N, C-alpha and C positions, 0 to 999 in steps of 0.2 A: 403316452407311455411306451407305446410300441416303437415310436421313433427313437426314444432314448435307448431302448434295448438294442435296436439296430446299430445305433451309434456306438454302443459299448462293444458290439461284436466286431464291427469292421470299419465303418465310415469315419469314426472318430479316432482312428489310429494316429492321425497327425497330432492329436492333442497329447499323446503320450511321449512325443518326441521333444527334444530340447530345442530351444531357439538356436538355429544354426545358420542364420541368414546374414550374408554380407550386406544385403540391401537394407536391412533394418537399421544398420548403423549402431547397433547396441549389442552388448553381450552381458548376460547376467551370470556372474560367477558365484552365486550363492550356493551353499551346501543344500542338498536335498534333491528330490526327484526332478523338479522343474528348474532349469537354469538356462540362461542365454549363453551361447558359446560362439556368437558371431564375431565377425571382424568388421570394424567400422570402416566405412568409406570416408577417409579423411582427405581425399583429393579435392573435394569441394569445400572451399573456404566458407566461413560463416557469412551470411548476407548482411548482418548488422554489425555496427562498430563496437569495439571495446577499447578501453584505455590501456596505457602501457603497464599499469599496475594490476590489471585484472587477473593475471596468471597467479598472483600471490594471494588472491582472495578466495574465500570459500563460499559457495552458494548457501542460502538460508535453508533450502531443502536439499538434503544429501542425496547422492547418487543411490545409496542403499534404499532410501525411501522411494525414490522414483522407480527403482527396479521392483520393489514390493508392489507398488500400485499397478505397474504393467502386468505383473503376474496375476494379480487379482482380477484385472480387467480381462486378461486372456481367458482365464477360467470362466468368468461370467459369459463371455461371448461364445465359448465352446458349449456351455450348458444351454443357452437360449437358442442356439442353432446347432442341434445335434446332427441334423441331416440337411441335405440341400433342398431348399424351397425355391419357389419363383422369386426373383429379385423384387418384384412389386410387392410381395408380402412383407418385405423388410422396409422398403422405401416409402410406401404410401403413408399419408398422414395418420390414418386410423389403424396403423399396424397392430396386430395382436402379438407381435414378437417384440418389437421395440416399443413397449408401452411406457406410459408416464412413470409407472413405478420403477421400471428398469432404468430410465433416464435419471430419476431422482436418486436411485441407489448408487449409480456411478458418480453422480455429482457430489453427493454428501458423504458416502461411506467408503468409496474406493480409496480415498486418501487416509483412511483409518480413523482419525480422531478429531480433526479440526478443519475449519475453513481454510486456514493458511496452508495446511499440508494437502488439502484437496486441490490446490491451485494447479498442480501438474497433471490433472486428469486428461486434459485435451492433448497435451504432449504425449502422455502414456498411451492414449488411444491411437495416435498416429504412429507411434512406435510398434504397437501391436498390429496395426493395419499393414505396416511394411513387412512384418514377419509373416503374416498370413499370405500376402502377395508372393513372397519368396517361396513359401510352402506350396502354393498353387503351381509354381513352375517346377519345383524339384519333386513333387509328389503328384504326378499326373492323374492317378485314379481318383484322388480327392480334390482335383483342381476346382471343380464347381463349388464344392463345399467351402474350401478356403477362400475362394473369390467372394462368396456370399458373406463369409465372416468379415472379410475386409470391408465390404460394403456396410455391414452392420457397424463397424468402427467409424466409418465415415458419417453414418446417420447419427450415431450417438454424439460424435464431436460437433456436428453442425447443430444439433438440438441444444446442446449445452451452450454453445456460443450464442445462438440466437435468443436463448432465454436469459441471457446475462445482459442486462441493460446498463449496468454500471460501467461507464467508460474507463474509470480508474482501474477497476478490476480487470477489464479486458487488456489494457495496456500493461499494467504492472504485475499481473498474475497469469491469466489464462493464455494470452496469445504471444506476448513479446518478452516475457521473462525467460531466461535461459535455464535449462536443466541438463543434467547428464545422467548416465546410467553406468552400471558396472559391466565391464568387458574383460574377461580373463583376469579378474582380480584387480583391475585398474579402472579408473573413471574415463569415460569417453569425453571428447570435447563437448562443451555445452552448446546447445542449440535451442531455439525457441519453437513453440508450436507453429507460429506463422512461417518460420523458415522451413520447418519440416513439411508443412503442407505444400509450400511452393516447390521445395526440393523433390517431393514425390509427385508433384503435379496432381494434387487431389482437388480437382475442379469443384467437386461437390461441397467440400469444406470451404474452399476459397470463395465460392459464390454465396456463402452465408451472408445475410444482411449485415450483421454486426461486424463480421470480418471486413467487409468492404467499407463499412462505416469507419473503422480504424484506419484502413488504407487511405481513404479520402482525407481524413484528418492529417495523416502524415504527408500526403501529396500536397496539400494546401498550406502546410506549416502550422496547423492549429495545435499540433503537438510536436515537440522538439526532442531530439535525441541528446542524451547526456550520458556520462559514464556513471556507473554505480557498482554496488557490491557484487552483482551478478553479471558484470561485464557490460551492461546496458540498462539504462533507465530512460523513461520518457516523462516529460513534464509538459503540462498544458501551457500554451502561449497566453500569458495574462494580459496582453495588450491588444487583443483582437478588436475590441470595441473602441479603442483609443483613436481619435481622429486627428491627433497631432502628427504632422509630417515628420518632425524631428525624432519622435519615438520610433517610428517605423524605418528611419534611415539607419540601418544597422548592417554591418558587414556579415553577420551571421546568417542573414537572409539568403545568402548565396548557397547555403546548404539545403534549402527547401527543394524538394524534387521537381516541382513544376517550374521553378525558376531556373534550375539546372537544365531542364529540357528546353525551355525558351531560349536560354543562352546557346544551347547546342544548335537550335534552329537558326538563330541569327548568325553565328559564326560559320555554320555550314553554307548558308546563302552567300556570305562574303567569300568563303573558300571557293565556291563554285563560280562566282563572278571573276575572281582572280584567275582561276583555271581557264575560263572561257576566253578572257583577254589574252592569256599567254598562248593558248593553243591556236587562236585565230590570227595572231600577229607574229608569224615566224620571222626571225631575223636571219637573212642570208649570211651575214658576217658572223653570226653566233655570239654577239655581245649580250651580256646579261643586263636586263633593265630592272627598274625598281619593282615593277609588278611581279617579275619572276622571283626576285629576292624575297618579297613578302610572301609569295606562294610557298616557297621552300621553308620559310619560317613557320608557316602553318603546318606544313608536312612534318617537320622535325618535332614541333610541339605535340602534334597528334600522335606521332609514333612513340614519344616518351610516355604519353598518357596510356597508350595500349600496353607498353611494357610494364607500367606501374600496375595495371590490372592483372597482367600475367604474374607478376611477382606476388601480388596480394592473394589471389585466389588459387594459384597453382595451374599447372599445364592442362590437366583434364577438365577442370571447371571452366577454364578460359576458352576451350574449343566450342564456343557457341557460334551460331550462324553469322551474326553480324560482326562479331570480333574477328573471325577468319576473313570475312569480306573486307573489313577495314584494313586488316594487316596486308592482304593481297594488294589493295589499292595503294597503300603507302609503300609497299615494296617496289611497285612499278615506278613510283615517283623517285625513290632512292636510286633505282637503276638509271633513270633519266639524269638525276643529279650527278651520279658517278660519271656518266658520259660527258656531261657539261664540264666537270672538273678536269677530266682527261683532255678534253679539247682545249681548255684554257692553259694547261701546263705544257702541252706538246708544242714543238717548234716546227713540225712537219705540217705544211698547209694542207696537203692532201688528206692526211689523217685527221686533221682538225675538222675539215668539211665532213668527213665520214662520221666522226664521233658526234658532231652536231646534228647530222641527219638522223643517226640512230637515236639520239636523245629525243628529238622531236617526234619520231615514230612511236617511241614508248609513251611519250606524253599524250599523243593523240589517241593511242590505243586504250588509255585509261578512262576515256570519256564515258563509256557505258557503266563502268564501275562508279564513277563520280556521280552521275545522275541517279543511278539506282540507290546509291548511298543515302540520298535525301529521304527515301522511304523509311529509314530508320527512325526519323523524328516524326513520322506521321502515324506511328502505331498507337498513339494515344487516341486516335479516332477509331471508332468501332469498325467502320467499313474497311479502312486500310489495315487495321490490326488483324481482322479476321482473314483478309486476303493474304497477308504476310504469313500468318500461321498455316494457311492452306498450302502456300508455296513451299514453306519449310517442310511440312509433312510429305508433300509430293517428292521433294528432293530426297527425303529419307527413304521413301518407298522405292525410288528409282535405283537404290543401291542393289536391290534384288535383281532388277532387270539387267544392270550392268555386270553383275556377277555371272548371271547366266550367259550374257552376251560374250563376256571375256572367255569363258570356258569353250563355248561353241566356236567362237572366232579363232581361237588358238588352233583347234583341229583343222578348220578349213584353210587357214593361212599356211599351216605346215603342209597340207595336201597340195595346195597350189604351188608353193615353192619347190616341193619335191617333184611335181610334174614338170616344172620349168627347168629343173636341173637334169631331168632324166634324158632329154634329147640333146643335152650338151649345147644347146643354143639358148643362152640365158637372155630372157627379156628383163625389162627394168622392174626390180622389186617395188620401187616407188609407184610405178603405174599400176601394178597388181593391187597394192594396198589401197591406192586411190579408188579403184573400181570396187573393192570390197566395202570401203566406207560409204561410197555412193549408194550401194544397195541398202545399207542400214538407214540412210536418209531418204529412202524411197525414190531414188533416181538411179536405177541400175544401168551400168554401161555394158550392154550385151555385145557391142562391136568388139571390145577388147578381147573377149573370150570366144569369139566366133571360130577362130582358127587356132585356138590355144590348146595344145595337147589333146587333139581329138582322139577318141570321142569323150574322154573323161573330163576334160576341162569344161566344156559347155554344160555337161550334165551336173557336175558339182556346182557350177555357178548358179544354175537354175535352182538347185536344191538349197543353196545358201540364200538366194533371194526369197524362196518360199519360207524358209525357217525364220528369217528376220522379219519379213513383211507380214506374214500371216500368223505366226505363232508368237514370237518374242514381243513385237510391237503391240499386239493385242493384250499380252500379259501386262505390258507397261500401262496401257490405257485402263485396264481393269484395276491395277494398283492405284493409279491416280484417282479413279472414280471412288474407290474405297476411302482414300485419304480425304477427298473432298467431302464425301458424305459424313464421315466421322466428325469432321470439324464443324460443318454447317449445321448438323443436327444438334450440336451443343455449342453453338457459336457464342452465345452470351457468356457462359462460364469460361470458355476458352479465352475470350477477350479479357475477362476479369483476371484470369490467371496471368496473362501477359502483362496487363497493367500493374498487377500487384508485384510481379517480379521487377518491373522497371522501377517502381516506387522504392522497393527495398534496396535495389542496387544503387539508387541515387542517394539513399540515406547512408549507406556504407561509405566509408572514406579511409584511405590508408593512414591518415593522421588526423589531428584535430583541426588542421587548417586546409581548407578546400581551395585549390587553385585550378580553375578550369582553363583548358587550352583556349588560346595560345599563351596565356599569361602564366602557365605552369613553368615556362622557361625562366621567368623571373625567379621563381622559387629554386629551380635547379642551379641556376648560374650564380645568383647573388645571395640567397638566404641560407640554403643548406650548408655552404662553407662556413657560415657564421654560427651554426648550431653548437659546435664544440666550444666556442669562445664565449658564449652567453649563458647566463642562468636560464632555467626553464621559464620562469615568469617573464624575464626580459625578452626571450626569444618569441614567446607567444604574443606579447604586446607588440613587438616589431611586426610579426606576421599579420596581426589584426589591422594594424595601421596600413601596411602595404596593400592588403586586400581591399581596404576601404578606398584607398587612392586609385588602385587599378580599375576597380569595378564601379567607381563613383557614379558615372552617368547611368549605368544599369540599375544601381541601387536607388538612385533618385526616381527612376520609373517605377520600381517596386514600391517605394514609399508613397508615391503619389497614388498608385492604384489601391494600396491597402488603406490609406488614410481617407481617400476621397470616396471610394466605392465599397470596398470589402467591409470596412468597419461599420458603415451605415446599414448595409443589408443584414449584417450579423445582429446589429442592434434591433433592427426591425423584426428579424426572425425570433429573437429572444422575447421581444415585447408581445409577440403573438403565441409564445410558447411552442415554437416550432423547432425542428432539428437544427443543430448548429451548422451543419454542412448543407442545409437546404438551399437550392438555387434561388436567386432573388426574384425571378419573374415567372412564377408558376400561375397558370390560368386558374381563376376562381379562388385563389388563395392570397391572403395578405391585403386585399383591397377592402376598404371600408364598406362599399356598397354591397359586396358579396357577403361580408360578415353580417350586415344588417338583414340580409335575406335568408341566412342559413337556418333560422328558427332554433338555433341552439339555445337551450335554457327556457324556451317558451312551452306553453301547454300543447300547442299544435305539434311542435317538434317532438315532444315527449311521446305523444300519441302515435306519431308516425314511426318513431323508432321502436315502440312496443309492437306495432303491427308487423314491422319488418322482422323483428326477432321471432315472432310467432310463425311467420311464413317461411323464413329461410330454413333450408334443410340442415340437419345436424350431420356433419361429416363422420362423426363417430358411429353413427347408425348405418352408414352406407355399406 
């Protein structure tokens, strides 16, 4: 009671404010005291596909209703957390704040009247969570309170997801159905709860068992994407247990995320082999051979694929770590190609040799980028995925170091250049800059500054070495340590977030026909010019046939795996009443001898289970 009075006086002042967050991506323009007035971040494109006609369709649940649900949930969270508690009081299983009654209230009554209209509660919770996170940054006195309220939204969302065992409901309502809200009198772009969780990097929700269950189904192709009235629908694969090779020989399989990843691994290995041959066999004459031609075909196809991503998701959303890495790699190849073309068209033999030399230098310099690029396809492994996340976070943290270094270095460089020009005997500015950079790399060149502008030159250089080696580099080490600790302490959820993003990105496609590089050149050169000349059905039929022919060997491998192995272990799992996505070879499971020894259904087994239940502690009483 006292806590509520305190909240009414001061700490809950944030609850009286309107939603004003650009981070939440929603704005509620309803009349009344509580209204969202944010601006949506539309720079990030949706992670899941929609058909060409979706913009003319209306969602079954209106934006007004989603807005009402979000307001109701926001009020509930503010009431159950009027003051800042310890985070463990909210997250622990037997929490006295997030009780079963609270969870059930949100699940059944936040949507006002029916199960259908309650389907958007997870989406609304994540929208409220985004607003609370924004409030914690804009209202620093109540930062801890709003952070805790955001955590409460995470806990509620995860509990609702994990207590919903119906896969159909998860795919078609709670997680992957798109909803929108009101913003300044208009509706925002539709987005699903799964997209919102990944967009906000809510690892607590992404790590929910049923969330990952759905991601696994998408990854393996157990559920397939189709267009629907809400811009996206998912349908279960009805042929999972079919052992017919011909049934599984389908061009649509190329859309499955794990097969897209496998194709990327195969083509990247081929790309790397072509590059290795080209860079290790330089031609003194500069003639272009077959290997180099195929190499540049791969480069052009991959570049087109990158620009297709840029066009689809927008500039801001495109600026992810690996996208920038790939674009940098392809840029170096295109510079090399430009020099090769210039050498081929020039008549001057001396310039021709110079251009060919420069082209080969750029080609050789791309080797570290090419080999590191292979790590992109290893992030489906937990070890490599976690290490890549750590590396990315370290690079983000290093921005602070380089910002400090740039400011401090500007002052020292200006001082050294001023001292150099004061005696009117100018030394080489390049040599000065080289010595300054060496100090940053912990290899200071004291000889250069021994007789430079005495006594100020040596003193300033000693000071520069001290600032960089003792202060700034230790700050960098501390930042790296924090980034490493933050990721490794939560490594499983961080990896699941990475895996989930990769899966949804693979599901998304610019159109209904997925052409993976390098065969996307066939679509660009031959098929797209025919699109205005053919009817929609004829064009789609042509695309399907071309995809089937181009990827036929790969599709045969998929069909053999699914009909010979996957169908059988899914049949076996179903016969034992196990999870659809259960791995086939689990110790102590699925074997007849272990089933015979399990004592399930026997009197001895019943007695043992009764004794265990009587002995096991009750978490609710802890």
